[in-house]
Every structure is written in structure tokens, then in C-alpha cells.
C-alpha positions, 0 to 999 in steps of 0.5 A, spaced: 500 500 500 503 506 497 503 512 501 499 519 498 501 526 499 494 528 500 486 526 499 483 520 504 488 514 505 484 507 505 482 504 511 486 498 510 492 503 511 491 506 517 488 499 520 495 497 519 500 503 520 496 503 527 498 497 529 504 500 530 502 503 536 500 497 540 508 495 540 509 502 543 504 502 548 505 495 550 513 497 552 510 504 554 504 502 559 508 497 563 515 502 564 510 508 565 505 505 570 509 499 574 516 500 573 517 505 579 513 500 584 517 494 581 524 498 582 523 499 590 518 493 592 521 488 587 528 489 586 528 492 593 533 498 591 533 505 595 527 510 591 533 516 590 538 510 587 532 507 583 530 514 581 538 516 578 538 509 575 532 511 571 534 518 569 541 517 567 539 512 562 536 518 558 542 521 557 545 516 552 537 517 549 539 525 548 544 523 543 541 516 540 534 519 538 537 525 534 542 521 531 537 515 530 533 520 526 538 523 521 541 515 519 533 514 518 533 521 513 539 519 510 538 512 508 537 510 502 535 502 500 530 499 496 525 499 501 525 506 503 529 510 508 524 508 514 522 501 513 528 498 514 529 500 521 523 495 523 525 489 519 532 489 522 530 491 529 523 490 531 525 483 534 532 485 538 526 491 541 522 485 544 528 481 547 531 488 550 525 489 554 526 483 557 531 486 561 527 492 565 524 486 568 529 482 570 535 483 576 540 479 578 541 477 585 545 483 587 545 485 594 550 491 593 544 497 592 550 501 587 551 495 583 545 494 582 543 501 580 548 500 575 545 494 572 538 497 572 542 503 568 544 499 563 538 495 562 534 501 562 539 504 556 540 498 552 532 497 551 531 505 550 536 504 544 532 499 541 526 503 542 529 508 538 531 504 533 524 502 532 520 508 534 523 513 530 522 510 523 515 509 525 513 515 527 517 518 521 512 516 517 506 519 519 507 525 515 509 521 509 503 517 509 498 523 508 499 531 508 492 533 509 491 536 516 484 532 518 487 525 515 493 526 519 487 526 525 484 521 523 491 517 521 492 519 529 486 516 531 487 509 528 494 509 533 491 511 538 486 506 538 491 500 538 495 504 543 488 505 548 487 497 546 494 495 547 494 499 554 488 496 556 490 490 556 497 491 559 494 495 564 490 490 566 492 483 564 499 485 568 496 485 575 493 479 574 499 476 572 503 478 578 497 476 582 496 470 579 504 468 580 504 469 586 499 466 588 501 460 585 507 460 589 512 464 584 515 471 585 513 478 584 519 478 580 517 473 576 511 475 575 513 481 571 518 477 567 512 473 564 508 479 564 514 482 559 515 476 556 508 476 553 508 483 551 514 484 549 513 479 543 506 481 542 510 488 540 514 485 535 509 483 530 506 490 528 512 492 526 513 486 521 506 487 518 508 495 517 515 492 514 511 488 508 505 492 507 506 500 508 510 503 502 514 509 503 513 515 497 518 515 493 524 520 494 522 525 489 516 527 492 520 528 499 525 534 497 530 531 501 537 534 501 543 531 505 545 536 512 549 535 518 546 534 524 549 540 527 545 544 521 539 540 522 538 541 529 539 549 528 534 548 523 528 545 527 530 550 532 528 556 527 521 552 526 517 557 531 511 552 531 515 546 532 518 550 539 511 550 541 509 543 538 514 540 542 513 543 549 505 542 549 507 534 547 512 535 553 508 538 558 502 534 557 506 527 557 510 529 563 503 530 567 501 523 564 507 520 566 506 523 573 500 521 574 502 514 571 508 513 575 505 515 582 497 512 580 499 504 583 502 508 590 496 511 590 492 505 589 495 500 594 498 505 599 491 509 600 485 507 596 487 500 598 491 502 605 497 497 604 493 491 602 498 488 597 493 483 594 486 486 595 481 485 590 476 490 587 469 487 590 464 485 585 469 486 579 474 481 582 480 484 580 486 487 583 485 495 584 490 497 579 487 493 573 480 496 575 482 502 575 487 503 569 482 499 565 476 504 566 480 510 565 483 506 558 476 502 556 473 509 557 478 513 553 477 508 547 470 509 547 471 517 546 476 517 541 472 518 536 469 524 539 475 527 539 477 526 532 470 529 530 471 535 535 478 537 532 475 536 525 469 541 527 473 546 532 480 545 530 486 540 534 488 546 538 482 548 541 479 541 542 485 540 546 484 545 550 477 543 552 480 537 554 485 540 559 481 544 562 477 538 564 482 535 566 485 540 570 479 540 575 478 533 576 486 532 578 485 537 583 479 533 586 484 527 587 487 529 594 480 529 596 479 522 595 477 519 603 482 513 604 479 506 602 474 510 598 474 505 592 467 507 589 469 514 588 476 512 586 473 508 580 468 513 578 474 518 578 478 514 572 472 514 568 472 521 568 479 521 567 479 517 561 475 522 558 481 527 558 486 522 557 483 520 550 485 527 548 492 527 550 494 521 547 491 523 540 491 530 539 498 532 541 500 526 536 496 529 531 498 537 531 506 535 531 506 532 524 503 539 521 510 542 523 514 538 517 510 542 512 512 549 516 520 546 515 519 544 508 516 551 506 522 555 510 528 551 508 526 547 502 527 540 505 523 534 509 526 533 516 521 528 519 527 523 522 530 529 526 523 532 528 521 525 530 528 523 533 526 529 537 519 527 539 521 521 541 527 523 546 522 528 549 517 522 550 522 518 553 525 524 558 518 525 560 517 518 563 524 518 566 523 524 569 517 522 572 520 516 575 526 520 576 521 526 581 516 521 584 522 516 587 525 523 589 520 525 592 518 519 596 525 517 598 525 524 601 519 523 605 520 516 608 518 511 604 519 504 606 520 498 601 515 492 604 518 486 606 518 481 601 513 476 604 508 482 607 501 481 604 499 488 608 503 494 609 502 502 611 506 507 609 508 512 614 503 518 613 508 523 610 510 518 604 501 517 603 501 525 603 507 526 598 504 521 594 496 525 593 500 531 592 504 529 587 498 526 584 494 532 585 496 539 585 503 537 582 498 534 576 494 540 576 499 545 575 503 541 570 497 541 566 495 548 566 502 550 563 500 545 557 494 549 557 498 556 557 503 553 551 497 550 547 493 557 548 499 560 544 500 554 538 501 558 533 499 553 527 491 553 526 488 549 521 487 555 516 494 557 517 496 550 515 492 549 509 496 556 507 502 552 508 500 547 503 498 552 498 505 555 498 508 548 498 503 546 492 505 552 488 512 552 489 512 544 486 508 547 481 513 551 479 519 546 479 514 542 475 513 547 469 520 550 469 523 542 469 518 541 462 522 542 456 519 548 451 515 545 445 519 544 439 526 542 442 
């Protein structure tokens, strides 16, 4: 299936490309939500050391994300620029994920921290080699403003499906292994193995079915990494799109990292094996399942609203609603399971918009860059975007674990089934997920309000690009009689 520059995309193209987010979401959901509590409660790493282990791994990402973007921009093969990466690195991507969830029996905290750091950096490297080329296909598949929103909608549908499956099933797998006499460590490795294997299939499917645009249509020219980064920084819409993207995901990731701590130690009062009455599910599975099912159901609404009033305005509405809900969380009484489930449904409405609309906004900066420079650098832009996405997760884990360490968080004994955290740690958990989350969302709201590239301006950019292409085509046609 060949990519098109404008007009409606075939439904099957959207579906197949959208499956790529299954592979991304299984990886990210496990890491976003469960990795911090895995490091503290299963691996037994001190929260402050665990925070450095995750954050230092991102230093390498500062190099490899834009580097992979530039390499994919300059790659020439019979399969195109992006697709070879999907074929070569899809399986290593799935295998490297297992390293995050296995830790050797090392008693020395520093050595254990160094292992976690290495595993984090290695898995992130393979993620970069797959995700940057995958995302870079988005602006190449279509240049239509609304079709990109639709394409992002298909991606987010599979993203939410994978997130639901991972968020609901992972705690159930761990719980089942523990009740069967195994350890939490074995449960997490089993979950990582199952979801890591499922992450490989979509990228191989995309490689064999989705075609890239011919090189002649891309106006791609060779440029150094330094020159490309300099040009990207001059792209004003790119600055705003990157800022709102980062702030949005820092808020989401912070919520995701804190949520298991809030559910286990505040809502369930430290009962590590408790299940929600009437549902028979661990509290994490119930809350995350309701939130993500709601997000999936309302996904078509956000696509429709974005087409009706524009991506920017629709996102502003979602952010305003989300801020109000986050401010309510600290007032949830301890043990209030039903109220927590209701809040999860309401938050799911805004979570849906937070997943689709920033991703739908971002590809539009590529045409602005092409108009200003005469070049297309999808790889470098999506390299920066992928770096920002991973940075938000690492930053959220770092902040949460540092704060928990400061406020006296204690690692429960491996044999414990009930464990009560100090009041200072509980208050820190509630403060992080409520006021801090709301403040980050408010910053996202302000940046989104100032974002300069709406539908009318984007269509103007497209019009000027088409005129330029028409002039070039006319000048290339030899005069009659020659």
C-alpha cells in the first residue's frame, strides 16, 4: 500500500499503520506505570538510587534519538528510509524489554543501580531504533491536516487497546504468579515476555505492507546533524509543539508513576493482595482498565471535535476538564474505592485527548520546515519527539522516587501482604498526583493557547508548497519544439 501526499487514505492503511502503537504502548504502559514500584518494592532498590538509575539512562538518549533520526533521513535502500529499521530491530526491541524486568540477586545497592541503569539505556536504544522511523512515517503517509488527525486516531485506538490489555493483565499476571507460589519478580518477567513478544509483530507487519513516498516527492537534501538541529530550532511551531507535547506527557507520566502507590497504599490502605469487591480484580487493573476503556470509547468524539473546531481548541477544552479533576484527587478519602473508580472514568475522557491531539498536532511542523528550508527532516523532528517522550517518563520516575525517598517511603518486606506507609509518604503521594499534576497541565494549557499553527495557517502553508512544486515542475518541462 503506497503512501499518498493528500486526500483520504485507504482504511486498511490506517489500520495497519495504527497497529504500530500496540508495540509502543505495551512497552510504555508497563514502564510508565509499574517500573518505579517494581524497582522499590520488588528489586529492593532505594528510591533515590532507583531514580538516578532511570534518569541517567536518558543521557544516552540525548545522543541516540536525534542521531537515529538523521541516519533514517539519510538512509537509502530499496525498502525506503524508515522501513529497514522496523525489519532489523523489531525483534531485538522485544527482547531488550525483558532486561528491564529482570534483576540479578545483587545485594550491593550501587552495583544494582548500575545494572538497572545499563538495562534501561539498552532497552531505550532499541526502542529508538524502531520508534523514530515508525513515527517518521506519519507525515510521509499523508500531508492532509484532517487525515493526520484520523491517522493519529487509528494509532491511539491500538495504543489504548494495548494500554488496557497491559494495565489490566499485568497486575493480574503478577498476582496469579504470587498466589501460585511464585515471586513478584517472576510475575513481572512473565508479563514482560508476553507483551514484549506481542510488540514485535506490528512493526514487521508495517514493513511488509506500508510503502513510503518516492524520494522525488520528499525534497530531502543532505544536512549535518548540527545544521538540522539549528534549522529545527528556528521552526517556531516546532518549539511550541514540542513544549506542549513534553508538558502533556510529564503530567500524564507523573500521574501514571504515582498511581500504583496511591491505589495500593492510600485507597487499599496497604493491602498488597486486595481485590475490588464485585470485580474480582486488583485495584490497579480496575482503575486503569476503566480509565483506558473510557479513553477508547470517547476517541471518536475527539477526532470529530478536532475536525469541527481544530486540534488546538479541542485540546484546550480537554485540558481544562482534566485540571479540575486532578485538583479533586487529594480530597478522595482513604479507602474510597467507588469514588476512585468514578474519578478514573472521568479522567479517561481527558486522557483520550491527551493521547491523540498532541500527536495529531506535531506532524504539521514538518510542512512549516519544508516551506522555510525547502527540505524535509521527518527523522530529526521525530527523533527529538521520541527523546522528549522518553525524557518525560524518566523525569517523572526521577521526581516521584526522589520525593518518596525524602518523605520516608519504606520498602515492604518481600513476604508482606499488608504494609502501611508513613503518613508523610502518603501525603507526598497525594500531593504529587494532585496539585503538582494540575500545575503541569496548566502549563500545557498556556503553551497550547499560544501555539501558532491552526488549520487555516497550515492550509496556507500547504498552498504555498504546492505552488512552489508547480513552479519547479513547469521549469523542468522543456519548451515545445526543442
